[in-house]
C-alpha positions as CSV (number, residue, x, y, z in Angstrom):
1,M,-75.7,-64.4,126.8
2,S,-73.8,-61.4,127.7
3,E,-73.6,-58.7,125.2
4,R,-70.0,-58.0,124.3
5,P,-68.6,-55.1,125.3
6,S,-68.0,-52.3,121.9
7,L,-64.4,-51.4,122.8
8,L,-63.3,-49.6,118.7
9,R,-64.6,-48.5,116.7
10,V,-63.9,-46.5,113.5
11,E,-64.8,-42.9,112.0
12,R,-64.3,-42.0,108.2
13,E,-63.1,-38.6,106.4
14,G,-62.9,-39.1,102.6
15,Q,-60.3,-41.6,101.9
16,I,-59.1,-42.0,105.8
17,A,-60.3,-44.6,107.7
18,T,-59.3,-44.5,111.2
19,I,-59.7,-47.0,114.3
20,V,-60.6,-45.8,117.6
21,L,-59.6,-47.7,121.0
22,D,-62.6,-46.4,123.0
23,N,-62.4,-47.5,126.4
24,P,-60.7,-44.5,128.5
25,D,-62.7,-45.3,131.8
26,K,-59.4,-48.4,131.8
27,L,-57.8,-46.6,129.5
28,N,-58.2,-48.1,126.6
29,A,-56.9,-51.6,128.4
30,W,-56.2,-54.6,126.4
31,S,-58.4,-57.7,126.1
32,W,-58.9,-60.9,124.1
33,E,-62.1,-59.3,123.2
34,S,-60.5,-55.8,121.9
35,A,-58.4,-58.4,119.2
36,R,-61.6,-60.1,118.3
37,Q,-62.8,-56.4,116.7
38,L,-59.4,-55.1,116.4
39,A,-59.0,-58.4,113.8
40,S,-63.0,-57.6,112.3
41,I,-62.8,-53.9,111.9
42,A,-59.7,-54.9,110.0
43,D,-61.5,-58.0,107.6
44,E,-63.9,-54.9,106.7
45,I,-61.7,-52.4,105.5
46,R,-59.1,-54.5,104.4
47,F,-61.4,-55.3,100.3
48,D,-62.3,-51.8,100.7
49,D,-61.0,-49.6,98.2
50,T,-62.1,-46.0,98.8
51,V,-59.8,-46.4,102.2
52,R,-56.5,-45.2,101.5
53,V,-54.6,-44.8,104.6
54,V,-55.9,-46.1,108.3
55,I,-54.9,-44.2,111.1
56,V,-55.6,-45.8,115.0
57,R,-56.0,-43.3,117.9
58,A,-57.6,-43.6,121.3
59,E,-60.0,-41.6,123.5
60,G,-59.4,-40.8,127.0
61,R,-55.9,-39.9,129.1
62,A,-54.2,-42.9,127.1
63,F,-53.6,-44.8,123.9
64,C,-53.5,-47.9,125.5
65,A,-52.3,-49.1,129.7
66,G,-51.9,-53.3,128.9
67,V,-54.1,-55.9,129.4
68,D,-57.3,-55.0,131.2
69,L,-57.4,-57.8,133.8
70,G,-61.1,-56.8,135.1
71,M,-62.3,-59.3,132.3
72,P,-63.5,-62.6,133.1
73,E,-63.6,-64.1,130.0
74,D,-60.0,-63.5,129.5
75,R,-59.1,-65.8,131.9
76,I,-57.3,-68.8,130.9
77,T,-58.4,-71.8,133.5
78,G,-57.2,-75.7,133.2
79,R,-57.8,-79.3,135.0
80,T,-54.0,-79.8,135.1
81,A,-51.1,-77.6,134.7
82,A,-50.0,-79.6,131.6
83,E,-54.0,-78.4,130.4
84,K,-53.8,-74.8,131.7
85,V,-50.4,-74.2,129.4
86,R,-51.8,-75.7,126.3
87,N,-54.9,-73.2,126.5
88,Y,-52.7,-70.6,127.0
89,Y,-50.7,-71.5,124.0
90,E,-54.0,-71.7,121.4
91,K,-55.4,-68.6,123.3
92,F,-51.7,-66.9,122.6
93,R,-52.0,-68.0,118.4
94,W,-55.7,-67.0,118.0
95,V,-54.2,-64.0,119.3
96,H,-51.1,-64.2,116.5
97,E,-53.8,-65.5,113.7
98,R,-56.3,-61.6,114.7
99,F,-53.1,-59.9,114.6
100,K,-51.8,-61.0,111.4
101,V,-55.1,-60.1,110.1
102,F,-54.5,-56.3,111.1
103,S,-51.1,-55.6,110.7
104,N,-51.2,-57.3,107.6
105,L,-53.5,-54.8,106.0
106,P,-52.9,-54.0,102.2
107,Q,-53.3,-49.9,103.3
108,P,-50.5,-48.0,105.5
109,V,-51.3,-47.5,109.1
110,L,-50.2,-44.9,111.4
111,M,-50.4,-44.4,114.6
112,A,-51.3,-41.6,116.9
113,I,-49.8,-42.2,120.6
114,H,-50.4,-40.3,123.4
115,G,-50.0,-40.9,127.4
116,Y,-49.5,-44.4,128.4
117,C,-48.2,-47.1,125.5
118,L,-47.7,-50.0,127.7
119,G,-47.8,-53.6,127.2
120,A,-50.1,-54.5,125.1
121,G,-50.9,-51.2,123.8
122,L,-47.1,-51.0,122.5
123,E,-47.8,-54.5,121.5
124,V,-50.4,-52.9,118.9
125,A,-48.6,-49.7,118.5
126,M,-45.8,-51.5,117.2
127,M,-48.1,-53.3,114.5
128,G,-48.6,-49.9,112.8
129,D,-46.7,-48.8,109.4
130,I,-45.2,-45.1,111.2
131,R,-45.7,-44.6,114.7
132,V,-46.4,-40.8,115.5
133,A,-45.8,-39.9,119.4
134,A,-47.6,-36.9,121.6
135,E,-44.9,-35.8,123.5
136,D,-46.7,-37.1,126.9
137,A,-46.5,-40.8,125.5
138,K,-44.7,-43.0,127.9
139,F,-43.8,-46.4,126.4
140,A,-42.8,-49.7,128.3
141,L,-43.3,-53.7,128.3
142,P,-44.1,-54.5,132.0
143,E,-44.8,-57.9,131.9
144,P,-41.6,-59.2,133.7
145,R,-42.1,-56.8,136.7
146,V,-45.2,-59.1,137.1
147,G,-44.0,-62.4,136.2
148,V,-44.8,-63.3,132.5
149,S,-43.1,-63.0,129.7
150,I,-44.1,-60.9,126.0
151,D,-46.9,-63.2,124.5
152,A,-48.0,-61.3,121.6
153,G,-45.2,-60.3,119.3
154,G,-44.0,-56.6,120.4
155,D,-40.8,-58.0,121.3
156,M,-40.1,-59.4,117.5
157,R,-41.2,-56.6,116.2
158,L,-39.3,-54.1,118.4
159,C,-35.9,-56.1,117.4
160,Q,-36.6,-55.4,113.7
161,E,-36.8,-52.1,114.2
162,L,-34.5,-51.8,117.2
163,G,-32.5,-54.3,117.3
164,A,-32.1,-56.7,119.6
165,G,-29.6,-54.9,122.5
166,W,-32.4,-52.1,123.2
167,T,-35.3,-54.5,122.8
168,K,-33.5,-56.8,125.4
169,L,-33.0,-53.4,127.9
170,L,-36.8,-52.3,127.0
171,A,-38.3,-56.6,127.3
172,M,-35.9,-57.6,130.7
173,T,-36.4,-54.0,133.1
174,G,-39.5,-52.9,132.1
175,R,-38.3,-49.8,132.4
176,R,-40.7,-46.5,131.2
177,I,-39.6,-44.5,128.6
178,D,-40.2,-41.2,127.7
179,A,-41.1,-39.7,123.8
180,E,-37.8,-38.4,123.0
181,T,-36.8,-41.3,123.8
182,A,-38.7,-43.7,121.8
183,L,-38.1,-41.6,118.7
184,R,-34.1,-42.2,119.2
185,I,-33.9,-45.7,119.7
186,G,-37.1,-46.0,116.6
187,V,-40.0,-47.3,118.6
188,V,-41.3,-43.9,117.0
189,Q,-40.7,-41.6,113.8
190,E,-42.0,-38.4,115.1
191,V,-42.7,-36.9,118.4
192,V,-45.7,-33.7,117.9
193,A,-47.2,-31.5,120.6
194,N,-49.9,-33.0,122.5
195,D,-52.2,-30.8,121.5
196,C,-51.0,-31.4,118.0
197,L,-50.5,-34.9,117.9
198,L,-54.1,-35.5,115.6
199,D,-53.8,-32.9,112.9
200,H,-50.4,-33.9,112.8
201,V,-51.5,-37.8,111.9
202,R,-54.5,-36.9,109.4
203,E,-52.2,-34.7,107.7
204,L,-49.8,-36.9,107.1
205,A,-52.5,-40.0,106.4
206,K,-53.5,-37.1,103.2
207,E,-49.9,-36.7,102.3
208,I,-49.7,-40.8,101.5
209,A,-53.6,-40.7,101.0
210,A,-52.5,-38.1,97.3
211,N,-50.3,-41.0,96.6
212,A,-51.0,-43.8,93.7
213,P,-52.4,-46.5,96.0
214,L,-51.3,-49.6,94.9
215,A,-48.0,-48.2,94.2
216,V,-48.2,-47.4,98.2
217,Q,-49.1,-50.8,99.2
218,G,-46.9,-52.8,97.4
219,I,-43.9,-50.6,98.8
220,K,-45.6,-52.0,102.6
221,R,-45.4,-55.5,100.7
222,T,-42.6,-55.3,99.7
223,I,-41.0,-53.7,103.3
224,N,-42.4,-55.9,105.4
225,F,-42.0,-59.0,103.3
226,R,-37.6,-58.0,103.7
227,A,-38.7,-57.3,107.8
228,E,-40.8,-59.9,108.8
229,Q,-38.9,-62.8,107.0
230,G,-39.1,-65.6,110.3
231,L,-41.4,-63.5,112.1
232,N,-43.6,-66.9,111.9
233,E,-41.9,-69.0,112.8
234,A,-40.4,-66.4,116.0
235,M,-44.2,-65.9,116.8
236,L,-45.4,-70.1,117.3
237,F,-42.3,-70.5,119.7
238,E,-42.8,-67.0,122.0
239,A,-46.3,-69.0,122.0
240,A,-45.1,-71.7,123.0
241,S,-42.6,-69.8,125.6
242,A,-44.8,-67.7,126.7
243,S,-47.6,-70.1,127.8
244,V,-45.2,-71.8,130.2
245,L,-44.7,-68.8,132.2
246,F,-48.2,-67.7,132.4
247,S,-49.0,-70.7,134.6
248,S,-46.4,-70.3,136.9
249,D,-46.5,-68.6,140.5
250,D,-44.2,-66.3,140.0
251,M,-47.5,-64.9,137.9
252,Q,-50.1,-65.1,140.8
253,L,-47.3,-63.1,143.0
254,G,-46.2,-60.4,140.0
255,Y,-50.9,-59.9,139.6
256,K,-50.9,-60.2,143.6
257,A,-48.7,-57.6,144.1
258,M,-49.5,-55.1,141.0
259,A,-53.5,-54.9,142.7
260,E,-52.1,-54.4,146.0
261,K,-49.6,-51.3,144.1
262,S,-46.5,-53.6,146.1
263,V,-43.8,-55.3,145.1
264,A,-43.2,-58.9,144.5
265,E,-40.7,-61.3,146.0
266,F,-40.2,-63.3,142.5
267,E,-38.9,-67.3,143.5
268,G,-38.5,-68.3,140.0
269,K,-41.4,-70.9,140.0
């Protein structure tokens, strides 16, 4: 059995823990293994009362450029179309469970976003409590351009933050938006110069960490309770809806076109 790659690491500075996406050669492309490692780190941090704030940042040129298409263990198979759909459904539910461990961390989570923040990257970013973008950040949900729907809750969280209209515009078009547009519509809360991003987020983390930790965590729990009402049911529906599309002919066309850097002609089947 091959050793699992280390895709994330943790840095500590006083009361602040930083989770670093650390696969820069692939622009921190996301995988099932990334989700497993994120949940494993979160399981340790949640019980560490010396950690008052969590930062998530990335190495290299991008926060996360989307799903890693080159991870063989990430390929879902099945003996029949029905079994393949079932297997996708269960894997999506598994990812939702891993993400829930992270999104329900008692400590506030600050996202420091630079470069590409696409697909799965945006879904991870939307689990942060506060999102700060560098001026070079680019955001998108490109899934419809490769023939699949969103599967890990990014659209649900965008809808919660932006409303249905902006979410549909981004999710249905796959359009990329820049940092200033993301700020204007509420994807991020602040935009700063590229070379100021990490210092700015660290200062914000220190400001929050100086407050009473139980009060800060209580505020997070209360706001999330209100904001996330209905989210669990919506995530189950998303897993069921997305699993069918991941077995479509359009998905095969879309992924082939993406690999060839061409435009897919979807047939709706």
